[in-house]
C-alpha positions as CSV (number, residue, x, y, z in Angstrom):
1,X,-36.5,-65.5,25.6
2,X,-37.1,-63.2,22.7
3,X,-39.5,-64.4,20.1
4,X,-42.4,-63.3,18.0
5,X,-45.1,-61.5,20.1
6,X,-48.4,-60.1,19.1
7,X,-49.3,-56.7,20.3
8,X,-52.7,-55.1,20.1
9,X,-52.6,-51.3,19.6
10,X,-56.4,-51.0,19.3
11,X,-56.2,-51.2,15.5
12,X,-55.7,-54.9,15.2
13,X,-52.8,-57.1,16.2
14,X,-49.3,-56.3,15.0
15,X,-46.5,-58.9,15.1
16,X,-43.3,-57.8,16.8
17,X,-40.1,-59.5,15.9
18,X,-36.8,-58.5,17.4
19,X,-34.1,-57.5,14.9
20,X,-31.6,-60.2,14.0
21,X,-27.9,-59.4,14.1
22,X,-26.2,-59.8,10.7
23,X,-24.1,-63.0,10.7
24,X,-20.9,-61.1,10.0
25,X,-21.4,-58.9,13.0
26,X,-22.7,-61.6,15.4
27,X,-19.2,-62.1,16.8
28,X,-17.8,-59.0,18.3
29,X,-14.3,-60.4,18.6
30,X,-13.4,-59.9,14.9
31,X,-14.1,-57.1,12.5
32,X,-16.5,-57.8,9.6
33,X,-14.9,-59.8,6.8
34,X,-13.5,-57.6,3.9
35,X,-15.5,-57.6,0.7
36,X,-13.8,-60.2,-1.4
37,X,-13.4,-60.0,-5.2
38,X,-13.2,-62.9,-7.6
39,X,-9.7,-64.0,-6.4
40,X,-9.0,-63.4,-2.7
41,X,-5.4,-63.2,-1.6
42,X,-4.2,-64.6,1.7
43,X,-3.7,-61.9,4.4
44,X,0.0,-62.2,4.7
45,X,0.5,-62.1,0.9
46,X,-1.9,-59.1,0.8
47,X,0.2,-57.3,3.4
48,X,3.4,-58.1,1.4
49,X,1.8,-57.0,-1.8
50,X,0.7,-53.7,-0.3
51,X,4.2,-53.1,1.0
52,X,5.7,-54.0,-2.4
53,X,3.4,-51.7,-4.3
54,X,4.1,-48.7,-2.1
55,X,7.8,-49.4,-2.3
56,X,7.5,-49.2,-6.1
57,X,6.1,-45.7,-5.6
58,X,9.0,-44.6,-3.5
59,X,7.4,-44.8,-0.1
60,X,9.8,-44.8,2.9
61,X,10.0,-46.5,6.3
62,X,7.7,-49.4,5.2
63,X,6.8,-51.9,7.9
64,X,4.5,-54.9,8.0
65,X,3.5,-55.8,11.6
66,X,1.8,-59.1,12.6
67,X,-0.8,-58.3,15.2
68,X,-1.8,-62.0,15.6
69,X,-4.9,-63.5,17.3
70,X,-4.6,-61.2,20.3
71,X,-5.9,-58.3,18.3
72,X,-9.5,-57.8,17.2
73,X,-8.5,-55.1,14.8
74,X,-6.7,-57.0,12.1
75,X,-4.0,-59.7,11.6
76,X,-1.5,-57.4,9.8
77,X,-0.7,-53.6,9.7
78,X,1.2,-52.0,6.9
79,X,2.8,-48.7,7.7
80,X,4.4,-46.5,5.1
81,X,5.4,-42.9,4.7
82,X,4.9,-40.6,1.7
83,X,7.0,-37.4,1.8
84,X,4.2,-35.1,0.7
85,X,0.4,-35.0,0.3
86,X,0.6,-35.7,-3.5
87,X,2.9,-38.7,-2.8
88,X,0.6,-40.1,-0.1
89,X,-2.4,-39.8,-2.5
90,X,-0.3,-41.4,-5.3
91,X,0.4,-44.3,-2.9
92,X,-3.3,-44.7,-2.2
93,X,-4.2,-44.6,-5.9
94,X,-1.6,-47.2,-6.7
95,X,-2.8,-49.6,-3.9
96,X,-6.4,-49.0,-4.7
97,X,-6.2,-49.7,-8.4
98,X,-3.6,-52.5,-8.4
99,X,-5.2,-54.5,-5.5
100,X,-8.7,-53.9,-7.1
101,X,-7.4,-55.4,-10.3
102,X,-6.2,-58.4,-8.3
103,X,-9.7,-58.8,-6.9
104,X,-9.3,-57.2,-3.5
105,X,-11.6,-54.5,-2.2
106,X,-11.2,-52.3,0.9
107,X,-13.9,-50.5,2.8
108,X,-14.3,-46.8,2.4
109,X,-10.8,-45.3,2.8
110,X,-10.3,-42.5,5.3
111,X,-8.3,-39.4,4.8
112,X,-8.1,-39.4,1.0
113,X,-9.2,-35.8,0.7
114,X,-6.4,-34.4,2.9
115,X,-3.5,-36.9,2.2
116,X,-1.9,-36.5,5.6
117,X,-2.9,-39.9,6.8
118,X,-4.9,-42.4,4.6
119,X,-6.3,-45.6,6.1
120,X,-7.3,-48.5,3.9
121,X,-9.1,-51.4,5.6
122,X,-8.9,-54.7,3.9
123,X,-10.4,-56.6,6.8
124,X,-7.4,-58.7,8.0
125,X,-4.9,-56.2,6.7
126,X,-5.0,-52.4,7.5
127,X,-2.8,-50.1,5.5
128,X,-1.7,-46.7,7.0
129,X,-0.2,-44.3,4.5
130,X,1.2,-41.3,6.3
131,X,3.3,-38.2,6.1
132,X,6.3,-38.4,8.5
133,X,4.8,-35.8,10.8
134,X,1.5,-37.7,11.1
135,X,3.5,-40.9,11.8
136,X,5.6,-39.2,14.5
137,X,2.6,-37.6,16.1
138,X,0.3,-40.6,16.3
139,X,3.2,-43.1,16.9
140,X,1.6,-46.2,15.6
141,X,5.0,-47.9,15.7
142,X,5.1,-47.3,19.4
143,X,1.5,-48.3,19.9
144,X,2.1,-51.6,18.3
145,X,5.6,-52.0,19.6
146,X,5.0,-55.5,20.8
147,X,3.9,-56.7,17.4
148,X,6.3,-58.9,15.4
149,X,7.7,-57.2,12.3
150,X,7.5,-59.3,9.1
151,X,10.2,-59.1,6.5
152,X,7.9,-58.6,3.5
153,X,10.7,-58.6,1.0
154,X,11.2,-62.3,1.5
155,X,7.6,-63.3,1.0
156,X,6.2,-64.5,-2.3
157,X,3.9,-62.0,-4.0
158,X,0.5,-62.8,-5.5
159,X,-0.1,-61.9,-9.1
160,X,-0.6,-58.1,-9.3
161,X,-2.2,-57.3,-12.7
162,X,-2.0,-53.8,-14.1
163,X,-5.5,-52.2,-14.3
164,X,-7.1,-52.2,-17.7
165,X,-7.2,-48.4,-17.8
166,X,-3.4,-48.3,-17.8
167,X,-3.1,-50.8,-20.6
168,X,-4.8,-48.5,-23.1
169,X,-2.5,-45.8,-24.4
170,X,-3.9,-42.3,-24.0
171,X,-4.7,-40.2,-27.1
172,X,-1.6,-38.1,-26.4
173,X,0.6,-41.2,-26.1
174,X,-0.9,-42.7,-29.3
175,X,-0.3,-39.4,-31.2
176,X,3.3,-39.2,-29.9
177,X,3.9,-42.8,-31.0
178,X,2.5,-42.2,-34.4
179,X,4.6,-39.0,-35.0
180,X,7.7,-40.8,-33.8
181,X,7.2,-43.7,-36.2
182,X,6.5,-41.2,-39.0
183,X,9.7,-39.3,-38.3
184,X,11.7,-42.6,-38.2
185,X,10.2,-43.6,-41.5
186,X,11.2,-40.3,-43.1
187,X,14.8,-40.7,-41.8
188,X,15.0,-44.2,-43.2
189,X,13.7,-43.2,-46.6
190,X,15.7,-40.0,-47.0
191,X,19.1,-40.2,-48.7
192,X,22.1,-40.1,-46.5
193,X,23.0,-36.4,-46.2
194,X,26.6,-37.1,-45.5
195,X,27.0,-39.0,-48.8
196,X,25.3,-36.2,-50.7
197,X,27.6,-33.6,-49.1
198,X,30.7,-35.6,-50.0
199,X,29.9,-35.5,-53.7
């Protein structure tokens, strides 16, 4: 049995205590829980929300797979294709910012610098954003071929707030709005040119 032991190294006794396993890692059958924000979303709703958000950014071949209790990786996988590196990165940015605004956090994303295959780990939900070539090459659809596919379009979505940064108009947008309003005001105050030409 491991316990506290005293060891004498000639300079006095030192106490030795074996390291304790963190409680989240004590069980090896599940991954560590995802860091949760102020309002955690249930796993199935989180997977549906991820699928919905990438669908809004024109992702293709979106699938939500239920891995179930037989998997120690996660409960759900979300697979989606972006047709180019910029689109895959845009899918990542949309998911990251919108789910963060909803209170969900993922561990460090993998592949964001390249944009060929980006992996986002939300604990019970893992999102794979891939270019079609990466998806064909690694064949995650085949690897998880026994998993049940979920019709995410029929599931209720959690509230997905728009991040605060998007709510503030940029300086360019504010300037454009002001100039448009000024032009509209000038048109309204100017006499009708057709009536003046008829006289």
